[in-house]
C-alpha positions as CSV (number, residue, x, y, z in Angstrom):
1,M,114.2,241.0,-64.4
2,R,113.4,237.6,-65.7
3,T,110.5,237.4,-68.0
4,F,108.6,234.2,-68.8
5,T,108.6,233.2,-72.4
6,T,104.9,232.3,-72.1
7,R,103.3,235.2,-70.3
8,L,99.7,235.9,-70.9
9,L,94.7,238.8,-68.3
10,V,94.0,241.8,-62.9
11,P,96.6,244.7,-58.0
12,G,95.6,243.0,-60.9
13,L,93.2,242.4,-60.9
14,A,94.5,241.2,-59.7
15,T,98.9,241.4,-59.1
16,L,98.4,238.1,-58.4
17,A,99.2,234.7,-57.6
18,L,102.9,235.3,-57.4
19,A,104.2,232.1,-56.1
20,A,107.4,230.2,-56.7
21,T,105.7,226.9,-56.7
22,G,102.7,225.3,-58.4
23,C,101.9,223.6,-61.7
24,S,102.8,225.1,-65.0
25,S,100.9,224.7,-68.2
26,T,102.2,223.5,-71.6
27,G,104.4,225.9,-73.4
28,H,103.0,228.5,-75.8
29,S,104.8,228.9,-79.1
30,S,102.8,231.0,-81.5
31,A,102.0,234.3,-79.9
32,A,101.0,237.2,-82.2
33,Q,102.5,240.6,-81.7
34,P,100.4,243.2,-80.0
35,G,98.2,245.1,-82.5
36,S,98.8,242.7,-85.4
37,T,96.0,241.4,-87.5
38,A,94.6,238.0,-86.4
39,T,95.0,235.4,-89.2
40,T,94.6,231.7,-89.6
41,A,97.0,229.0,-90.9
42,A,96.2,225.5,-91.9
43,A,97.6,222.7,-89.8
44,A,98.7,219.3,-91.0
45,D,95.7,217.6,-89.3
46,D,93.2,219.8,-91.1
47,T,92.7,222.1,-88.1
48,Q,93.3,225.8,-88.2
49,R,95.9,227.6,-86.1
50,L,94.4,231.0,-85.1
51,D,96.6,233.9,-84.2
52,V,95.9,235.7,-80.9
53,A,96.2,239.5,-81.0
54,A,94.8,242.6,-79.4
55,A,91.5,243.7,-80.9
56,P,91.5,247.2,-82.5
57,Q,90.6,249.9,-79.9
58,E,90.1,252.9,-82.0
59,A,86.8,254.7,-81.4
60,S,85.9,254.4,-85.2
61,A,86.4,250.6,-85.2
62,P,83.1,248.7,-85.4
63,T,82.2,246.3,-82.7
64,A,83.9,242.9,-83.5
65,V,81.4,240.1,-84.1
66,A,82.1,236.5,-85.2
67,R,79.5,234.0,-86.4
68,T,79.3,230.3,-86.8
69,R,76.3,229.7,-89.1
70,T,73.7,227.2,-87.7
71,G,76.4,225.7,-85.6
72,K,78.4,224.3,-88.5
73,G,81.6,225.1,-90.2
74,R,84.3,227.4,-89.0
75,P,83.9,230.8,-87.3
76,E,84.0,233.8,-89.6
77,K,84.1,237.5,-89.2
78,S,80.7,239.0,-89.6
79,S,79.2,242.3,-90.7
80,L,76.4,241.9,-88.2
81,K,76.4,243.6,-84.8
82,V,74.6,243.2,-81.5
83,A,72.4,246.3,-81.4
84,S,71.1,245.5,-77.9
85,Y,70.9,242.7,-75.4
86,D,68.7,242.0,-72.4
87,K,70.4,239.8,-69.8
88,T,67.2,238.9,-68.0
89,S,65.3,237.6,-71.0
90,R,68.4,236.7,-73.0
91,R,66.9,238.4,-76.1
92,A,69.2,240.2,-78.5
93,V,68.7,242.5,-81.5
94,I,71.1,241.7,-84.3
95,S,71.6,244.3,-87.0
96,A,73.9,245.1,-89.9
97,A,77.0,247.2,-88.8
98,P,77.0,250.7,-90.4
99,Q,79.4,251.0,-93.3
100,R,82.3,253.3,-92.7
101,H,82.9,255.8,-95.5
102,T,86.6,255.8,-96.6
103,T,88.6,256.4,-99.7
104,A,90.8,253.4,-98.9
105,P,90.0,249.9,-100.3
106,S,87.4,248.2,-98.1
107,H,88.4,244.9,-96.5
108,S,85.1,244.5,-94.5
109,P,83.2,241.3,-95.0
110,A,80.3,241.1,-97.5
111,P,76.8,241.6,-96.1
112,D,75.7,238.6,-94.0
113,K,72.7,236.5,-94.6
114,P,70.0,237.0,-91.9
115,V,70.7,235.4,-88.6
116,A,69.2,232.0,-88.1
117,V,68.4,229.4,-85.4
118,G,71.6,227.6,-84.5
119,D,73.9,230.4,-85.3
120,V,76.5,231.1,-82.6
121,I,77.3,234.8,-82.0
122,A,80.5,236.0,-80.3
123,S,80.6,239.8,-79.8
124,A,82.9,242.3,-78.2
125,P,81.2,244.6,-75.6
126,A,77.8,245.9,-76.9
127,P,74.8,247.8,-75.5
128,G,73.4,245.7,-72.7
129,A,76.4,243.3,-72.8
130,P,79.4,245.3,-71.3
131,N,81.3,242.1,-70.9
132,G,80.6,240.9,-74.5
133,L,78.3,238.2,-75.6
134,L,78.8,234.5,-76.4
135,A,75.4,233.0,-77.2
136,K,73.5,230.6,-79.5
137,V,70.4,231.7,-81.3
138,T,67.5,229.5,-80.3
139,E,64.6,231.4,-81.9
140,V,64.1,234.2,-84.4
141,V,61.4,236.4,-83.0
142,G,61.0,238.9,-85.8
143,K,62.0,242.2,-87.3
144,T,62.2,245.4,-85.3
145,A,63.2,249.0,-86.1
146,S,66.7,248.2,-85.0
147,G,67.2,244.8,-86.5
148,T,66.3,241.2,-86.0
149,E,65.2,240.2,-82.5
150,V,66.3,236.7,-81.4
151,K,66.2,234.6,-78.3
152,T,69.5,233.1,-77.2
153,A,71.0,230.6,-74.8
154,S,74.4,230.4,-73.3
155,T,77.1,228.4,-75.1
156,T,80.8,227.8,-75.0
157,L,84.0,228.7,-76.9
158,A,84.1,225.1,-78.1
159,S,81.0,225.7,-80.2
160,V,82.8,228.6,-81.9
161,L,86.4,227.6,-82.1
162,K,85.5,223.9,-82.9
163,D,88.7,221.9,-83.6
164,D,90.9,224.8,-84.2
165,K,94.0,225.8,-82.2
166,A,95.0,229.1,-80.7
167,D,97.9,230.2,-78.5
168,G,99.2,233.5,-77.5
169,K,99.5,236.5,-75.1
170,V,98.2,240.1,-75.3
171,P,99.5,243.0,-73.2
172,V,96.7,244.8,-71.3
173,D,96.6,248.5,-72.5
174,P,97.1,250.4,-69.2
175,S,95.1,253.3,-70.6
176,S,92.0,251.0,-70.8
177,V,92.1,250.3,-67.0
178,K,89.4,252.0,-65.0
179,V,90.5,252.9,-61.4
180,E,88.2,253.7,-58.5
181,P,90.1,255.2,-55.6
182,L,88.7,254.1,-52.3
183,M,90.6,256.5,-50.0
184,K,92.4,259.8,-50.3
185,G,96.0,259.8,-51.3
186,V,95.8,257.4,-54.2
187,T,97.1,258.3,-57.6
188,F,97.2,256.3,-60.9
189,S,99.8,256.6,-63.7
190,W,100.3,254.6,-66.8
191,A,102.4,254.4,-70.0
192,K,101.5,252.8,-73.3
193,S,103.2,252.3,-76.6
194,K,101.3,255.1,-78.4
195,G,102.1,257.9,-76.0
196,L,103.4,258.3,-72.5
197,N,101.9,259.3,-69.2
198,F,104.4,260.2,-66.6
199,G,104.3,258.9,-63.0
200,P,104.4,260.9,-59.9
201,K,107.1,263.6,-59.5
202,G,108.0,263.3,-63.2
203,A,109.1,259.6,-63.0
204,K,108.9,258.1,-66.4
205,L,107.2,254.7,-66.4
206,P,108.3,251.8,-68.7
207,L,105.9,251.3,-71.7
208,G,103.0,249.0,-70.9
209,N,103.2,249.6,-67.2
210,L,100.5,250.9,-64.8
211,R,101.3,252.3,-61.3
212,L,99.3,253.0,-58.2
213,D,100.7,255.2,-55.5
214,V,99.3,255.3,-51.9
215,N,100.0,257.4,-48.9
216,A,97.6,256.7,-46.1
217,A,97.4,256.7,-42.3
218,V,96.5,253.5,-40.4
219,D,95.2,253.0,-36.9
220,T,97.6,253.7,-34.0
221,A,97.6,252.1,-30.6
222,K,95.5,254.0,-28.1
223,D,98.3,254.6,-25.7
224,A,100.8,255.6,-28.4
225,P,102.3,259.1,-28.3
226,A,101.5,261.5,-31.2
227,S,105.0,261.0,-32.5
228,A,104.3,257.3,-33.1
229,G,101.5,258.0,-35.7
230,A,101.4,255.1,-38.2
231,S,101.3,255.3,-42.0
232,V,101.8,253.2,-45.1
233,S,103.1,254.7,-48.3
234,G,104.5,253.4,-51.5
235,F,103.5,252.2,-54.9
236,V,102.6,249.1,-56.9
237,Q,103.7,248.9,-60.6
238,L,102.9,246.1,-63.0
239,A,102.7,245.3,-66.7
240,P,99.9,242.6,-67.0
241,E,99.4,240.4,-70.0
242,V,96.6,238.0,-70.8
243,E,97.4,234.4,-71.8
244,F,95.0,232.4,-73.8
245,S,95.4,229.0,-75.4
246,Y,92.9,226.5,-76.9
247,D,93.3,223.1,-78.7
248,G,90.1,221.7,-80.0
249,S,91.7,218.8,-81.9
250,S,90.6,216.1,-79.5
251,G,88.1,214.6,-82.0
252,G,85.5,214.4,-79.2
253,F,83.5,216.6,-76.9
254,G,85.3,219.6,-75.6
255,P,88.9,220.7,-76.2
256,R,92.1,218.7,-75.8
257,S,93.6,221.5,-73.8
258,A,93.1,225.1,-72.7
259,F,94.6,227.8,-70.6
260,L,93.5,231.1,-69.3
261,G,95.6,233.3,-67.1
262,M,97.6,236.5,-66.5
263,S,101.3,237.2,-66.2
264,G,103.7,240.0,-66.3
265,D,106.3,242.0,-64.3
266,W,105.7,243.3,-60.8
267,S,107.5,245.8,-58.7
268,S,106.6,247.7,-55.5
269,Q,108.2,249.9,-53.0
270,W,106.5,250.7,-49.8
271,A,107.1,251.8,-46.2
272,L,105.4,251.1,-42.9
273,K,106.1,253.5,-40.1
274,G,104.9,254.2,-36.6
275,R,103.2,252.2,-33.9
276,A,100.4,250.5,-35.8
277,A,97.6,248.5,-34.3
278,A,94.7,246.4,-35.6
279,S,91.6,247.8,-33.9
280,T,90.0,244.4,-33.5
281,G,93.1,242.5,-32.6
282,A,92.8,240.6,-35.9
283,P,94.4,241.6,-39.3
284,K,92.8,244.7,-40.6
285,R,92.4,245.0,-44.4
286,I,92.0,248.5,-45.8
287,P,91.2,248.5,-49.7
288,F,92.5,251.6,-51.3
289,A,91.7,251.1,-55.0
290,K,89.8,248.9,-57.4
291,L,90.9,248.4,-61.0
292,H,88.9,246.9,-63.8
293,S,89.6,246.2,-67.4
294,T,87.8,244.4,-70.2
295,P,90.4,243.7,-72.9
296,V,89.2,242.1,-76.1
297,I,91.6,239.6,-77.6
298,Q,91.1,238.5,-81.2
299,V,91.4,234.8,-81.6
300,G,91.3,234.5,-85.4
301,P,88.0,236.1,-86.3
302,V,86.5,235.6,-82.8
303,P,86.5,238.4,-80.3
304,V,87.1,236.8,-76.8
305,V,86.3,239.3,-74.0
306,V,88.5,238.9,-70.9
307,N,87.5,240.5,-67.7
308,L,90.2,241.5,-65.2
309,D,89.5,242.9,-61.7
310,L,92.0,244.0,-59.1
311,T,91.6,245.3,-55.6
312,C,94.7,246.8,-54.0
313,Y,94.8,246.9,-50.2
314,V,96.9,247.5,-47.2
315,Q,96.7,245.0,-44.3
316,V,98.0,245.6,-40.8
317,E,98.3,243.1,-38.0
318,A,99.9,244.4,-34.8
319,D,99.7,244.4,-31.0
320,G,100.3,248.2,-30.7
321,H,103.6,247.9,-28.8
322,V,106.2,248.0,-31.6
323,T,107.4,251.2,-33.3
324,L,108.5,250.2,-36.8
325,D,110.3,252.1,-39.6
326,V,110.8,249.7,-42.6
327,Q,111.0,250.3,-46.3
328,Q,111.1,247.4,-48.8
329,D,111.6,247.0,-52.6
330,V,109.9,243.9,-54.2
331,K,110.5,242.9,-57.8
332,G,109.7,239.9,-59.8
333,D,107.5,238.4,-62.4
334,F,104.4,236.2,-62.1
335,R,102.0,233.9,-63.9
336,V,98.6,232.7,-62.6
337,G,95.8,230.9,-64.2
338,G,94.1,227.6,-65.0
339,S,95.3,224.8,-67.3
340,Y,93.1,222.1,-68.7
341,A,94.0,218.8,-70.2
342,S,91.6,216.2,-71.5
343,G,91.4,213.3,-69.1
344,K,93.0,215.3,-66.2
345,G,90.7,218.3,-65.9
346,W,91.7,221.7,-64.6
347,T,94.9,222.4,-62.8
348,P,95.8,225.6,-61.0
349,V,99.0,227.4,-62.3
350,S,101.0,229.8,-60.2
351,T,104.7,230.6,-60.6
352,S,106.9,233.6,-59.9
353,A,110.4,234.8,-59.2
354,V,110.1,237.5,-56.5
355,H,112.9,239.0,-54.4
356,S,113.0,241.9,-52.0
357,S,115.6,244.1,-50.4
358,P,115.2,246.4,-47.3
359,V,116.0,250.1,-47.7
360,T,115.6,250.9,-44.0
361,A,114.7,248.7,-41.1
362,T,114.5,249.6,-37.4
363,V,112.3,248.3,-34.6
364,A,112.0,249.8,-31.1
365,A,110.3,248.4,-28.0
366,A,108.8,244.9,-27.6
367,G,106.0,243.4,-29.6
368,R,105.2,242.4,-33.1
369,V,103.8,244.0,-36.3
370,K,103.0,242.8,-39.8
371,G,102.0,244.9,-42.8
372,A,101.2,243.9,-46.3
373,L,100.6,245.8,-49.5
374,G,98.7,243.3,-51.6
375,A,96.0,242.7,-54.2
376,E,93.0,240.5,-54.8
377,A,92.7,239.7,-58.5
378,S,90.4,237.8,-60.8
379,V,90.5,236.9,-64.5
380,G,87.6,235.4,-66.5
381,L,85.7,235.4,-69.7
382,Y,82.6,237.2,-70.8
383,G,81.9,238.5,-67.3
384,A,82.3,235.2,-65.5
385,V,85.2,234.7,-63.0
386,G,87.5,231.9,-63.9
387,V,90.5,232.3,-61.6
388,S,90.9,234.4,-58.5
389,A,94.0,235.0,-56.4
390,D,95.2,237.0,-53.5
391,F,98.9,238.0,-53.4
392,A,100.3,239.8,-50.4
393,P,104.0,240.8,-50.1
394,Y,104.5,241.7,-46.5
395,L,106.9,243.1,-43.9
396,R,107.0,241.6,-40.4
397,G,108.9,243.0,-37.5
398,E,109.3,241.7,-33.9
399,A,111.3,242.9,-30.9
400,D,112.0,241.5,-27.4
401,A,113.3,243.5,-24.6
402,K,114.6,242.2,-21.2
403,A,115.5,244.3,-18.1
404,T,117.5,243.0,-15.1
405,A,118.4,244.6,-11.8
406,S,120.7,243.5,-8.9
407,T,120.8,244.4,-5.2
408,D,123.9,246.6,-5.7
409,G,121.7,249.0,-7.7
410,K,123.1,248.1,-11.1
411,A,120.6,247.5,-13.9
412,S,120.9,246.5,-17.5
413,V,118.6,246.2,-20.5
414,S,119.1,243.9,-23.4
415,G,117.0,243.4,-26.5
416,A,116.9,241.9,-30.0
417,W,114.8,242.8,-33.0
418,A,114.3,241.3,-36.5
419,V,112.6,242.3,-39.6
420,Y,111.3,239.8,-42.3
421,G,110.0,240.0,-45.8
422,G,107.7,237.5,-47.4
423,F,104.5,236.9,-49.3
424,D,101.3,234.9,-48.8
425,L,99.3,233.5,-51.8
426,S,95.9,232.0,-51.9
427,G,93.2,231.7,-54.6
428,Q,91.0,229.2,-56.5
429,L,89.7,228.1,-59.9
430,H,86.0,228.6,-60.5
431,F,83.5,226.5,-62.4
432,Q,82.9,229.3,-64.9
433,L,86.0,228.0,-66.7
434,S,83.5,225.6,-68.3
435,L,83.0,228.4,-70.8
436,F,85.8,226.7,-72.7
437,G,83.5,223.8,-73.3
438,T,85.2,221.7,-70.6
439,P,83.4,219.7,-68.0
440,V,81.9,221.8,-65.2
441,I,84.0,222.1,-62.1
442,E,81.8,220.8,-59.4
443,R,83.8,222.5,-56.7
444,R,86.2,225.4,-56.6
445,I,89.8,224.1,-56.8
446,P,92.1,225.9,-54.5
447,L,95.4,227.3,-55.8
448,G,96.8,226.2,-52.4
449,A,98.0,228.4,-49.6
450,L,101.6,229.3,-50.4
451,H,103.9,231.1,-48.0
452,R,107.5,232.3,-48.2
453,E,109.5,234.4,-45.8
454,W,113.1,235.6,-45.7
455,P,115.1,237.7,-43.1
456,L,115.8,241.3,-44.0
457,A,117.5,242.8,-41.1
458,S,118.1,242.1,-37.3
459,G,119.9,243.8,-34.4
460,H,120.8,243.4,-30.8
461,A,121.5,246.0,-28.1
462,E,122.6,246.0,-24.4
463,S,122.9,248.8,-22.0
C-alpha cells in the first residue's frame, strides 16, 4: 500500500476525503518521530524551526501550557496551569502546576512570574476547556483560593508562534478514540505501539490502526419474501495521522503558509445482501457509530489541541426489486485538509489512491440498488471545525430482464446484470481556520463533489 511521504488529524472523523484529484499542499520535510521531545532549532533567517510531536499522554504528566509574555518574545513552556475556565464569561483561573516528587533530576521550568495583561496562554485540555484553550489575557481580576482569575479574549496561533516555523505529522493514538455505538452489532478494536488489542475473532491489527465492525439489518421491500432479508456487514479499518505546518516568516500580518489536515491508510471489507429498499424512495443514511478524539500535538513548547470527529454510516438507495449479494474489498491511502498561502488564501486538499476488488457479485431480477459504507469526518483546532469531508465507498448493482413469447407457444427470457464499485466525496473548508491568524474565510469553500466509479462484475443469461 502506498503511503504519502507527508501524511498528517477523523470514519475519521472522519475516513475522509479520499479523492484522487484535488490540490496538494507544499511538501513537509521535518517531521518529528512520535513520542519524541519537541525541540527548536535556529534557522538562517533568525526564525525558529519547531519540532512537531505527540504530547505526553501519561496520567502523571502535567497539563501542557505555553505562554508568550505580554504578547512579546517567543513562546515558552510554562509552569502555570489553567485551573478552570468558564466559556460563557471567558474567565479563567491560572495557577501554578503542582510539583511532582521524583528522585530523577527535574527538567521542569522555573516558577513563572504572575500572569499579566497581554499574556497569551495555550493550554492542553483543562477543567472547563475540554478542547484546550488558546486565549489572550485582557484583565487580571484578582487572587482566588485556586489561583489568579483573569478575563480573556480569543486569539490566534500567529500570536503564539510568531515568525517561527513548524512542520510535521503525528499518529493518532487509537486507544484515545472515544466510540459511541449508535446501533447493535457494532464493535471497536485497536492496536497501539505500547501494547496490542486484538480485533474480532482473534485477528491481529497492525500497530496504530483502529477498526469498526458492523453487522446490521436494513429495510427490505414490502413485497419481498422472508428469504430476501437485507443486511450490511463488514468493517472499516484506518490509521489516521494529523498533519500540521506553519510558517510565520512573512514579516507581515499572519503566516506565510499553513496546513491542517488528516491522512493515513484506509481499508474496508463489506457485504450487501438481500432485497434492500429505501423506505422513502430517497437514499437512506443509517449512522452506526460516532468517534471522537482530541489529540494534543506539541509544536515546540506550544500544545496545539486538534479535534477529530467521525461518524460512520451505512447508506442504501434501492427500488426494492433487486436481490443482491456483493462483497467488496477497498484499500488505499488518503489525505484531506486545508492549505494556506499568503496572497492566495485557503485551498482545499484532497488526494488518495483507492482501489477495490469484488469477492462475490450476483444480481437477480430487474431493478437497481446502491449501498455505501462511508464516513463523515471533521478536523479542527481547539474545538472549532476547520475541514469537513464525507467519503463514501459504494457498491451499485443493476439488472434488466426481458421476456418474449411467440404464437407457437415458445418463450424465452434474457437478462443482463452488472455491479460497480466507486466512491463519492464532498466536503468544505470552514472559516474557523482563521485560528491560524489568516484572514477570515467569508464563505465556506467546498472541496468539490468528486465521483469515481469502476466496473466490478457483470453477467448475461438467456433461457
